[in-house]
Structure formats: C-alpha cells, structure tokens
N, CA, C and O atoms as CSV, one atom per row, in Angstrom:
chain,resi,resn,atom,element,x,y,z
A,1,UNK,N,N,3.498,-120.145,-54.859
A,1,UNK,CA,C,2.473,-120.385,-55.849
A,1,UNK,C,C,3.093,-120.454,-57.231
A,1,UNK,O,O,4.045,-119.735,-57.532
A,2,UNK,N,N,2.554,-121.314,-58.058
A,2,UNK,CA,C,3.018,-121.440,-59.433
A,2,UNK,C,C,2.557,-120.236,-60.239
A,2,UNK,O,O,1.448,-119.747,-60.028
A,3,UNK,N,N,3.383,-119.749,-61.156
A,3,UNK,CA,C,2.975,-118.604,-61.977
A,3,UNK,C,C,3.295,-118.818,-63.448
A,3,UNK,O,O,3.617,-117.865,-64.158
A,4,UNK,N,N,3.209,-120.049,-63.906
A,4,UNK,CA,C,3.582,-120.371,-65.285
A,4,UNK,C,C,2.532,-119.982,-66.309
A,4,UNK,O,O,2.830,-119.956,-67.503
A,5,UNK,N,N,1.324,-119.682,-65.886
A,5,UNK,CA,C,0.257,-119.402,-66.840
A,5,UNK,C,C,-0.384,-118.052,-66.549
A,5,UNK,O,O,-1.518,-118.000,-66.072
A,6,UNK,N,N,0.329,-116.948,-66.831
A,6,UNK,CA,C,-0.245,-115.643,-66.539
A,6,UNK,C,C,-1.501,-115.376,-67.362
A,6,UNK,O,O,-1.595,-115.783,-68.520
A,7,UNK,N,N,-2.444,-114.701,-66.763
A,7,UNK,CA,C,-3.658,-114.293,-67.448
A,7,UNK,C,C,-3.980,-112.881,-67.006
A,7,UNK,O,O,-3.374,-112.371,-66.064
A,8,UNK,N,N,-4.902,-112.261,-67.658
A,8,UNK,CA,C,-5.441,-111.012,-67.154
A,8,UNK,C,C,-6.924,-111.214,-66.990
A,8,UNK,O,O,-7.533,-111.993,-67.723
A,9,UNK,N,N,-7.512,-110.523,-66.037
A,9,UNK,CA,C,-8.931,-110.731,-65.775
A,9,UNK,C,C,-9.799,-110.300,-66.952
A,9,UNK,O,O,-10.974,-110.662,-67.007
A,10,UNK,N,N,-9.241,-109.527,-67.907
A,10,UNK,CA,C,-9.997,-109.093,-69.077
A,10,UNK,C,C,-10.107,-110.204,-70.125
A,10,UNK,O,O,-10.985,-110.149,-70.987
A,11,UNK,N,N,-9.227,-111.211,-70.064
A,11,UNK,CA,C,-9.266,-112.308,-71.021
A,11,UNK,C,C,-10.387,-113.281,-70.650
A,11,UNK,O,O,-10.596,-113.582,-69.474
A,12,UNK,N,N,-11.097,-113.763,-71.654
A,12,UNK,CA,C,-12.090,-114.808,-71.436
A,12,UNK,C,C,-11.779,-115.907,-72.429
A,12,UNK,O,O,-11.772,-115.679,-73.639
A,13,UNK,N,N,-11.521,-117.100,-71.918
A,13,UNK,CA,C,-11.253,-118.200,-72.831
A,13,UNK,C,C,-12.148,-119.376,-72.492
A,13,UNK,O,O,-12.711,-119.454,-71.400
A,14,UNK,N,N,-12.268,-120.271,-73.425
A,14,UNK,CA,C,-13.074,-121.467,-73.233
A,14,UNK,C,C,-12.137,-122.564,-72.758
A,14,UNK,O,O,-11.174,-122.916,-73.440
A,15,UNK,N,N,-12.432,-123.104,-71.572
A,15,UNK,CA,C,-11.593,-124.157,-71.013
A,15,UNK,C,C,-11.695,-125.427,-71.844
A,15,UNK,O,O,-12.726,-125.675,-72.468
A,16,UNK,N,N,-10.632,-126.239,-71.861
A,16,UNK,CA,C,-10.682,-127.504,-72.595
A,16,UNK,C,C,-11.529,-128.528,-71.852
A,16,UNK,O,O,-11.718,-128.431,-70.640
A,17,UNK,N,N,-12.033,-129.501,-72.584
A,17,UNK,CA,C,-12.818,-130.584,-71.999
A,17,UNK,C,C,-11.827,-131.588,-71.403
A,17,UNK,O,O,-11.336,-132.472,-72.105
A,18,UNK,N,N,-11.539,-131.451,-70.116
A,18,UNK,CA,C,-10.627,-132.362,-69.419
A,18,UNK,C,C,-11.225,-132.703,-68.063
A,18,UNK,O,O,-12.191,-132.082,-67.620
A,19,UNK,N,N,-10.637,-133.699,-67.413
A,19,UNK,CA,C,-11.095,-134.089,-66.074
A,19,UNK,C,C,-10.991,-132.918,-65.102
A,19,UNK,O,O,-11.868,-132.756,-64.253
A,20,UNK,N,N,-9.954,-132.105,-65.199
A,20,UNK,CA,C,-9.822,-130.950,-64.295
A,20,UNK,C,C,-10.968,-129.956,-64.505
A,20,UNK,O,O,-11.487,-129.394,-63.540
A,21,UNK,N,N,-11.357,-129.743,-65.743
A,21,UNK,CA,C,-12.461,-128.828,-66.019
A,21,UNK,C,C,-13.768,-129.393,-65.470
A,21,UNK,O,O,-14.566,-128.660,-64.887
A,22,UNK,N,N,-13.988,-130.689,-65.653
A,22,UNK,CA,C,-15.190,-131.331,-65.129
A,22,UNK,C,C,-15.217,-131.198,-63.606
A,22,UNK,O,O,-16.263,-130.889,-63.035
A,23,UNK,N,N,-14.093,-131.425,-62.950
A,23,UNK,CA,C,-14.026,-131.306,-61.498
A,23,UNK,C,C,-14.195,-129.859,-61.050
A,23,UNK,O,O,-14.853,-129.595,-60.043
A,24,UNK,N,N,-13.611,-128.927,-61.785
A,24,UNK,CA,C,-13.752,-127.509,-61.441
A,24,UNK,C,C,-15.202,-127.059,-61.498
A,24,UNK,O,O,-15.641,-126.254,-60.677
A,25,UNK,N,N,-15.937,-127.573,-62.455
A,25,UNK,CA,C,-17.341,-127.183,-62.619
A,25,UNK,C,C,-18.269,-127.943,-61.691
A,25,UNK,O,O,-19.246,-127.376,-61.203
A,26,UNK,N,N,-17.987,-129.217,-61.434
A,26,UNK,CA,C,-18.937,-130.063,-60.741
A,26,UNK,C,C,-18.758,-130.214,-59.251
A,26,UNK,O,O,-19.728,-130.473,-58.539
A,27,UNK,N,N,-17.535,-130.059,-58.756
A,27,UNK,CA,C,-17.314,-130.237,-57.329
A,27,UNK,C,C,-17.832,-129.041,-56.547
A,27,UNK,O,O,-17.821,-127.908,-57.028
A,28,UNK,N,N,-18.284,-129.316,-55.338
A,28,UNK,CA,C,-18.762,-128.256,-54.461
A,28,UNK,C,C,-17.559,-127.464,-53.957
A,28,UNK,O,O,-16.727,-127.997,-53.223
A,29,UNK,N,N,-17.465,-126.201,-54.345
A,29,UNK,CA,C,-16.392,-125.308,-53.905
A,29,UNK,C,C,-16.989,-123.932,-53.647
A,29,UNK,O,O,-17.950,-123.518,-54.297
A,30,UNK,N,N,-16.406,-123.246,-52.699
A,30,UNK,CA,C,-16.813,-121.875,-52.408
A,30,UNK,C,C,-15.630,-120.976,-52.729
A,30,UNK,O,O,-14.507,-121.239,-52.301
A,31,UNK,N,N,-15.887,-119.915,-53.483
A,31,UNK,CA,C,-14.856,-118.957,-53.851
A,31,UNK,C,C,-15.110,-117.669,-53.086
A,31,UNK,O,O,-16.203,-117.106,-53.139
A,32,UNK,N,N,-14.085,-117.206,-52.372
A,32,UNK,CA,C,-14.176,-115.976,-51.580
A,32,UNK,C,C,-13.023,-115.060,-51.987
A,32,UNK,O,O,-11.892,-115.517,-52.158
A,33,UNK,N,N,-13.310,-113.774,-52.140
A,33,UNK,CA,C,-12.286,-112.798,-52.530
A,33,UNK,C,C,-11.920,-111.939,-51.314
A,33,UNK,O,O,-12.601,-110.949,-51.044
A,34,UNK,N,N,-10.848,-112.299,-50.567
A,34,UNK,CA,C,-10.469,-111.517,-49.390
A,34,UNK,C,C,-9.809,-110.180,-49.736
A,34,UNK,O,O,-9.788,-109.265,-48.913
A,35,UNK,N,N,-9.274,-110.070,-50.945
A,35,UNK,CA,C,-8.638,-108.837,-51.413
A,35,UNK,C,C,-8.753,-108.815,-52.935
A,35,UNK,O,O,-8.870,-109.872,-53.555
A,36,UNK,N,N,-8.722,-107.648,-53.539
A,36,UNK,CA,C,-8.837,-107.579,-55.005
A,36,UNK,C,C,-7.802,-108.466,-55.703
A,36,UNK,O,O,-6.601,-108.357,-55.456
A,37,UNK,N,N,-8.295,-109.341,-56.578
A,37,UNK,CA,C,-7.414,-110.209,-57.357
A,37,UNK,C,C,-6.873,-111.409,-56.611
A,37,UNK,O,O,-6.069,-112.160,-57.161
A,38,UNK,N,N,-7.293,-111.610,-55.371
A,38,UNK,CA,C,-6.819,-112.716,-54.545
A,38,UNK,C,C,-8.039,-113.499,-54.064
A,38,UNK,O,O,-8.971,-112.912,-53.514
A,39,UNK,N,N,-8.042,-114.813,-54.263
A,39,UNK,CA,C,-9.209,-115.632,-53.964
A,39,UNK,C,C,-8.836,-116.813,-53.088
A,39,UNK,O,O,-7.771,-117.409,-53.249
A,40,UNK,N,N,-9.717,-117.144,-52.163
A,40,UNK,CA,C,-9.613,-118.370,-51.388
A,40,UNK,C,C,-10.673,-119.315,-51.934
A,40,UNK,O,O,-11.836,-118.941,-52.078
A,41,UNK,N,N,-10.262,-120.543,-52.236
A,41,UNK,CA,C,-11.186,-121.562,-52.707
A,41,UNK,C,C,-11.266,-122.622,-51.618
A,41,UNK,O,O,-10.262,-123.220,-51.232
A,42,UNK,N,N,-12.485,-122.839,-51.131
A,42,UNK,CA,C,-12.740,-123.851,-50.116
A,42,UNK,C,C,-13.327,-125.071,-50.813
A,42,UNK,O,O,-14.400,-124.998,-51.411
A,43,UNK,N,N,-12.616,-126.192,-50.733
A,43,UNK,CA,C,-13.051,-127.434,-51.368
A,43,UNK,C,C,-14.043,-128.153,-50.474
A,43,UNK,O,O,-14.181,-127.833,-49.293
A,44,UNK,N,N,-14.733,-129.128,-51.047
A,44,UNK,CA,C,-15.745,-129.848,-50.285
A,44,UNK,C,C,-15.159,-130.619,-49.116
A,44,UNK,O,O,-15.893,-130.963,-48.189
A,45,UNK,N,N,-13.859,-130.904,-49.125
A,45,UNK,CA,C,-13.233,-131.590,-47.990
A,45,UNK,C,C,-12.787,-130.617,-46.899
A,45,UNK,O,O,-12.213,-131.035,-45.893
A,46,UNK,N,N,-13.050,-129.319,-47.093
A,46,UNK,CA,C,-12.705,-128.310,-46.094
A,46,UNK,C,C,-11.347,-127.650,-46.304
A,46,UNK,O,O,-10.985,-126.744,-45.554
A,47,UNK,N,N,-10.600,-128.078,-47.295
A,47,UNK,CA,C,-9.298,-127.464,-47.575
A,47,UNK,C,C,-9.481,-126.074,-48.168
A,47,UNK,O,O,-10.470,-125.803,-48.850
A,48,UNK,N,N,-8.515,-125.194,-47.902
A,48,UNK,CA,C,-8.518,-123.850,-48.486
A,48,UNK,C,C,-7.257,-123.676,-49.320
A,48,UNK,O,O,-6.155,-124.025,-48.895
A,49,UNK,N,N,-7.442,-123.132,-50.512
A,49,UNK,CA,C,-6.315,-122.858,-51.402
A,49,UNK,C,C,-6.375,-121.412,-51.838
A,49,UNK,O,O,-7.441,-120.925,-52.216
A,50,UNK,N,N,-5.261,-120.719,-51.792
A,50,UNK,CA,C,-5.161,-119.331,-52.237
A,50,UNK,C,C,-4.870,-119.333,-53.722
A,50,UNK,O,O,-3.962,-120.026,-54.180
A,51,UNK,N,N,-5.641,-118.558,-54.480
A,51,UNK,CA,C,-5.529,-118.509,-55.936
A,51,UNK,C,C,-5.367,-117.064,-56.380
A,51,UNK,O,O,-6.080,-116.177,-55.911
A,52,UNK,N,N,-4.425,-116.834,-57.286
A,52,UNK,CA,C,-4.221,-115.532,-57.923
A,52,UNK,C,C,-4.385,-115.726,-59.429
A,52,UNK,O,O,-3.420,-116.055,-60.119
A,53,UNK,N,N,-5.608,-115.523,-59.947
A,53,UNK,CA,C,-5.847,-115.820,-61.365
A,53,UNK,C,C,-5.032,-114.971,-62.327
A,53,UNK,O,O,-4.684,-115.451,-63.406
A,54,UNK,N,N,-4.716,-113.733,-61.983
A,54,UNK,CA,C,-3.926,-112.910,-62.897
A,54,UNK,C,C,-2.513,-113.455,-63.080
A,54,UNK,O,O,-1.856,-113.164,-64.079
A,55,UNK,N,N,-2.045,-114.249,-62.108
A,55,UNK,CA,C,-0.732,-114.892,-62.220
A,55,UNK,C,C,-0.846,-116.349,-62.649
A,55,UNK,O,O,0.165,-116.995,-62.925
A,56,UNK,N,N,-2.080,-116.877,-62.708
A,56,UNK,CA,C,-2.265,-118.291,-63.014
A,56,UNK,C,C,-1.745,-119.168,-61.890
A,56,UNK,O,O,-1.216,-120.251,-62.142
A,57,UNK,N,N,-1.890,-118.711,-60.642
A,57,UNK,CA,C,-1.242,-119.367,-59.507
A,57,UNK,C,C,-2.240,-119.929,-58.494
A,57,UNK,O,O,-3.295,-119.346,-58.244
A,58,UNK,N,N,-1.872,-121.086,-57.916
A,58,UNK,CA,C,-2.632,-121.711,-56.831
A,58,UNK,C,C,-1.636,-122.427,-55.925
A,58,UNK,O,O,-0.569,-122.852,-56.369
A,59,UNK,N,N,-1.997,-122.553,-54.651
A,59,UNK,CA,C,-1.130,-123.214,-53.670
A,59,UNK,C,C,-1.234,-124.728,-53.669
A,59,UNK,O,O,-0.430,-125.385,-53.008
A,60,UNK,N,N,-2.191,-125.309,-54.379
A,60,UNK,CA,C,-2.422,-126.753,-54.288
A,60,UNK,C,C,-1.269,-127.549,-54.908
A,60,UNK,O,O,-0.478,-127.030,-55.694
A,61,UNK,N,N,-1.205,-128.822,-54.526
A,61,UNK,CA,C,-0.162,-129.707,-55.037
A,61,UNK,C,C,-0.212,-129.901,-56.541
A,61,UNK,O,O,0.833,-130.015,-57.182
A,62,UNK,N,N,-1.406,-129.940,-57.117
A,62,UNK,CA,C,-1.530,-130.099,-58.560
A,62,UNK,C,C,-0.840,-128.946,-59.283
A,62,UNK,O,O,-0.092,-129.165,-60.236
A,63,UNK,N,N,-1.090,-127.729,-58.833
A,63,UNK,CA,C,-0.459,-126.558,-59.448
A,63,UNK,C,C,1.048,-126.537,-59.174
A,63,UNK,O,O,1.839,-126.209,-60.058
A,64,UNK,N,N,1.438,-126.885,-57.956
A,64,UNK,CA,C,2.846,-126.821,-57.563
A,64,UNK,C,C,3.724,-127.875,-58.242
A,64,UNK,O,O,4.852,-127.588,-58.641
A,65,UNK,N,N,3.197,-129.097,-58.369
A,65,UNK,CA,C,4.032,-130.201,-58.848
A,65,UNK,C,C,3.751,-130.648,-60.274
A,65,UNK,O,O,4.647,-131.159,-60.947
A,66,UNK,N,N,2.518,-130.465,-60.746
A,66,UNK,CA,C,2.186,-130.888,-62.112
A,66,UNK,C,C,2.034,-129.706,-63.060
A,66,UNK,O,O,2.244,-129.846,-64.264
A,67,UNK,N,N,1.672,-128.548,-62.528
A,67,UNK,CA,C,1.537,-127.319,-63.305
A,67,UNK,C,C,0.779,-127.538,-64.621
A,67,UNK,O,O,1.321,-127.285,-65.696
A,68,UNK,N,N,-0.479,-128.011,-64.539
A,68,UNK,CA,C,-1.213,-128.332,-65.766
A,68,UNK,C,C,-1.531,-127.108,-66.625
A,68,UNK,O,O,-1.759,-126.012,-66.115
A,69,UNK,N,N,-1.540,-127.321,-67.920
A,69,UNK,CA,C,-1.953,-126.264,-68.839
A,69,UNK,C,C,-3.389,-125.854,-68.469
A,69,UNK,O,O,-4.218,-126.721,-68.194
A,70,UNK,N,N,-3.683,-124.585,-68.460
A,70,UNK,CA,C,-4.971,-124.013,-68.061
A,70,UNK,C,C,-5.191,-124.054,-66.551
A,70,UNK,O,O,-6.253,-123.648,-66.080
A,71,UNK,N,N,-4.222,-124.532,-65.787
A,71,UNK,CA,C,-4.289,-124.490,-64.336
A,71,UNK,C,C,-5.006,-125.656,-63.691
A,71,UNK,O,O,-5.616,-126.494,-64.355
A,72,UNK,N,N,-4.910,-125.678,-62.370
A,72,UNK,CA,C,-5.560,-126.710,-61.558
A,72,UNK,C,C,-7.067,-126.441,-61.501
A,72,UNK,O,O,-7.550,-125.444,-62.038
A,73,UNK,N,N,-7.799,-127.342,-60.844
A,73,UNK,CA,C,-9.254,-127.176,-60.754
A,73,UNK,C,C,-9.634,-125.932,-59.952
A,73,UNK,O,O,-10.677,-125.333,-60.215
A,74,UNK,N,N,-8.814,-125.533,-58.981
A,74,UNK,CA,C,-9.130,-124.354,-58.168
A,74,UNK,C,C,-9.011,-123.080,-58.994
A,74,UNK,O,O,-9.873,-122.204,-58.928
A,75,UNK,N,N,-7.934,-122.983,-59.772
A,75,UNK,CA,C,-7.749,-121.833,-60.652
A,75,UNK,C,C,-8.860,-121.785,-61.693
A,75,UNK,O,O,-9.413,-120.718,-61.961
A,76,UNK,N,N,-9.190,-122.925,-62.277
A,76,UNK,CA,C,-10.268,-122.963,-63.265
A,76,UNK,C,C,-11.587,-122.531,-62.630
A,76,UNK,O,O,-12.360,-121.796,-63.244
A,77,UNK,N,N,-11.846,-122.986,-61.402
A,77,UNK,CA,C,-13.095,-122.630,-60.731
A,77,UNK,C,C,-13.166,-121.119,-60.503
A,77,UNK,O,O,-14.209,-120.510,-60.740
A,78,UNK,N,N,-12.073,-120.512,-60.048
A,78,UNK,CA,C,-12.057,-119.058,-59.854
A,78,UNK,C,C,-12.290,-118.360,-61.184
A,78,UNK,O,O,-13.108,-117.443,-61.266
A,79,UNK,N,N,-11.591,-118.776,-62.213
A,79,UNK,CA,C,-11.740,-118.133,-63.518
A,79,UNK,C,C,-13.165,-118.250,-64.040
A,79,UNK,O,O,-13.676,-117.314,-64.655
A,80,UNK,N,N,-13.813,-119.390,-63.803
A,80,UNK,CA,C,-15.220,-119.539,-64.179
A,80,UNK,C,C,-16.095,-118.596,-63.359
A,80,UNK,O,O,-16.979,-117.930,-63.897
A,81,UNK,N,N,-15.843,-118.545,-62.064
A,81,UNK,CA,C,-16.673,-117.744,-61.159
A,81,UNK,C,C,-16.578,-116.245,-61.431
A,81,UNK,O,O,-17.557,-115.520,-61.251
A,82,UNK,N,N,-15.406,-115.775,-61.865
A,82,UNK,CA,C,-15.241,-114.332,-62.095
A,82,UNK,C,C,-15.484,-113.951,-63.554
A,82,UNK,O,O,-15.383,-112.779,-63.915
A,83,UNK,N,N,-15.804,-114.937,-64.390
A,83,UNK,CA,C,-16.103,-114.636,-65.785
A,83,UNK,C,C,-14.892,-114.544,-66.688
A,83,UNK,O,O,-14.995,-114.043,-67.807
A,84,UNK,N,N,-13.732,-115.023,-66.220
A,84,UNK,CA,C,-12.524,-114.988,-67.040
A,84,UNK,C,C,-12.395,-116.226,-67.919
A,84,UNK,O,O,-11.521,-116.283,-68.784
A,85,UNK,N,N,-13.260,-117.221,-67.702
A,85,UNK,CA,C,-13.249,-118.444,-68.500
A,85,UNK,C,C,-14.670,-118.953,-68.640
A,85,UNK,O,O,-15.553,-118.628,-67.846
A,86,UNK,N,N,-14.867,-119.762,-69.673
A,86,UNK,CA,C,-16.153,-120.397,-69.921
A,86,UNK,C,C,-15.943,-121.895,-70.034
A,86,UNK,O,O,-14.847,-122.364,-70.340
A,87,UNK,N,N,-17.006,-122.635,-69.783
A,87,UNK,CA,C,-16.956,-124.082,-69.963
A,87,UNK,C,C,-16.872,-124.407,-71.450
A,87,UNK,O,O,-17.231,-123.577,-72.285
A,88,UNK,N,N,-16.397,-125.615,-71.790
A,88,UNK,CA,C,-16.318,-125.997,-73.199
A,88,UNK,C,C,-17.686,-125.917,-73.873
A,88,UNK,O,O,-18.715,-126.134,-73.232
A,89,UNK,N,N,-17.691,-125.608,-75.152
A,89,UNK,CA,C,-18.943,-125.567,-75.909
A,89,UNK,C,C,-19.653,-126.904,-75.780
A,89,UNK,O,O,-19.031,-127.960,-75.897
A,90,UNK,N,N,-20.944,-126.856,-75.540
A,90,UNK,CA,C,-21.734,-128.066,-75.420
A,90,UNK,C,C,-21.522,-128.838,-74.137
A,90,UNK,O,O,-21.901,-130.006,-74.059
A,91,UNK,N,N,-20.923,-128.217,-73.122
A,91,UNK,CA,C,-20.645,-128.896,-71.852
A,91,UNK,C,C,-21.914,-129.527,-71.302
A,91,UNK,O,O,-22.919,-128.842,-71.115
A,92,UNK,N,N,-21.874,-130.820,-71.045
A,92,UNK,CA,C,-23.037,-131.539,-70.540
A,92,UNK,C,C,-22.796,-132.147,-69.165
A,92,UNK,O,O,-23.631,-132.903,-68.670
A,93,UNK,N,N,-21.663,-131.825,-68.541
A,93,UNK,CA,C,-21.367,-132.382,-67.227
A,93,UNK,C,C,-22.137,-131.680,-66.114
A,93,UNK,O,O,-22.824,-130.686,-66.348
A,94,UNK,N,N,-22.012,-132.210,-64.907
A,94,UNK,CA,C,-22.655,-131.623,-63.739
A,94,UNK,C,C,-22.024,-130.275,-63.436
A,94,UNK,O,O,-20.812,-130.104,-63.562
A,95,UNK,N,N,-22.857,-129.318,-63.035
A,95,UNK,CA,C,-22.358,-128.013,-62.607
A,95,UNK,C,C,-22.825,-127.785,-61.180
A,95,UNK,O,O,-24.013,-127.897,-60.878
A,96,UNK,N,N,-21.881,-127.464,-60.307
A,96,UNK,CA,C,-22.203,-127.155,-58.917
A,96,UNK,C,C,-23.232,-126.026,-58.909
A,96,UNK,O,O,-23.040,-125.032,-59.611
A,97,UNK,N,N,-24.321,-126.144,-58.138
A,97,UNK,CA,C,-25.369,-125.112,-58.136
A,97,UNK,C,C,-24.862,-123.702,-57.822
A,97,UNK,O,O,-25.387,-122.725,-58.357
A,98,UNK,N,N,-23.854,-123.589,-56.966
A,98,UNK,CA,C,-23.292,-122.271,-56.652
A,98,UNK,C,C,-22.653,-121.667,-57.897
A,98,UNK,O,O,-22.846,-120.487,-58.188
A,99,UNK,N,N,-21.898,-122.469,-58.627
A,99,UNK,CA,C,-21.276,-121.995,-59.859
A,99,UNK,C,C,-22.330,-121.747,-60.928
A,99,UNK,O,O,-22.241,-120.766,-61.666
A,100,UNK,N,N,-23.303,-122.603,-61.019
A,100,UNK,CA,C,-24.357,-122.448,-62.022
A,100,UNK,C,C,-25.067,-121.096,-61.858
A,100,UNK,O,O,-25.336,-120.413,-62.846
A,101,UNK,N,N,-25.366,-120.719,-60.623
A,101,UNK,CA,C,-25.982,-119.410,-60.370
A,101,UNK,C,C,-25.054,-118.287,-60.809
A,101,UNK,O,O,-25.499,-117.306,-61.404
A,102,UNK,N,N,-23.774,-118.427,-60.519
A,102,UNK,CA,C,-22.794,-117.392,-60.878
A,102,UNK,C,C,-22.653,-117.290,-62.390
A,102,UNK,O,O,-22.560,-116.188,-62.931
A,103,UNK,N,N,-22.637,-118.435,-63.082
A,103,UNK,CA,C,-22.512,-118.420,-64.539
A,103,UNK,C,C,-23.715,-117.746,-65.187
A,103,UNK,O,O,-23.564,-117.041,-66.185
A,104,UNK,N,N,-24.883,-117.949,-64.644
A,104,UNK,CA,C,-26.083,-117.313,-65.192
A,104,UNK,C,C,-25.975,-115.800,-65.091
A,104,UNK,O,O,-26.431,-115.092,-65.989
A,105,UNK,N,N,-25.383,-115.289,-64.019
A,105,UNK,CA,C,-25.195,-113.850,-63.835
A,105,UNK,C,C,-24.068,-113.337,-64.726
A,105,UNK,O,O,-24.218,-112.323,-65.408
A,106,UNK,N,N,-22.925,-114.053,-64.715
A,106,UNK,CA,C,-21.745,-113.600,-65.446
A,106,UNK,C,C,-21.894,-113.672,-66.955
A,106,UNK,O,O,-21.510,-112.744,-67.666
A,107,UNK,N,N,-22.451,-114.774,-67.446
A,107,UNK,CA,C,-22.492,-115.008,-68.893
A,107,UNK,C,C,-23.892,-114.973,-69.463
A,107,UNK,O,O,-24.076,-115.168,-70.665
A,108,UNK,N,N,-24.878,-114.729,-68.626
A,108,UNK,CA,C,-26.252,-114.775,-69.128
A,108,UNK,C,C,-26.643,-116.181,-69.533
A,108,UNK,O,O,-27.468,-116.365,-70.428
A,109,UNK,N,N,-26.047,-117.191,-68.871
A,109,UNK,CA,C,-26.304,-118.585,-69.224
A,109,UNK,C,C,-25.187,-119.090,-70.111
A,109,UNK,O,O,-24.347,-118.309,-70.557
A,110,UNK,N,N,-25.166,-120.362,-70.369
A,110,UNK,CA,C,-24.126,-120.985,-71.207
A,110,UNK,C,C,-24.653,-121.209,-72.615
A,110,UNK,O,O,-25.862,-121.281,-72.835
A,111,UNK,N,N,-23.716,-121.318,-73.579
A,111,UNK,CA,C,-24.076,-121.615,-74.967
A,111,UNK,C,C,-24.760,-122.952,-75.043
A,111,UNK,O,O,-25.144,-123.388,-76.128
C-alpha cells in the first residue's frame, strides 16, 4: 500500500474539487471496518480495496502507480465516511445515498 500521504483521524480537511473527489462522493461504494483503522471499500463493480486512512494508503492501482495528492477515490471515500474529510465548499455534484446518510450524521449536513 502507498503511504505517501499520512493523516490522522483527528484531522478534518476539505477535499479539492477534482474528478477523484466527484467519483469518491458519487459512485456507489460500501465502506466496512474489519479492524480499527482498517477499511475495506467495495466498489460498484464488486472490487474490494483495503484502505488505511491514517497512513494515506490504498491497494488500488491509482494509489500504487499515480499516488495522487489527497489520495485515490477509495481513500477519499473512507475519509468522507469517517468524518476525516469534507466535500469542497458549495459541492453540487451527485452524492451516493449511503454516503449522504453518513455525512448527515457525521457533519450534521454539508455547508
């Protein structure tokens, strides 16, 4: 797993407005925590990726080969789901209903 972007779960930052952020928010994904600090993200195509947000790490090819700033869509999705990140101010893109419910609980709704 890539570990170029360490974070701590106490940090909350606003993700940049990029295609990865739009995909992280809008695509159907399920986030499951099999152990503290370790998450499995199931994508709509049935793939599973292991994510460690405190290390900024994911097993996917995007994280492994491109290592994007702010992480791949799976890392961003986990960070959104656990309240470690927020969508860009004024975000008007589609939000997956599962994430939307989680954001309402975590952040009391979006700005």
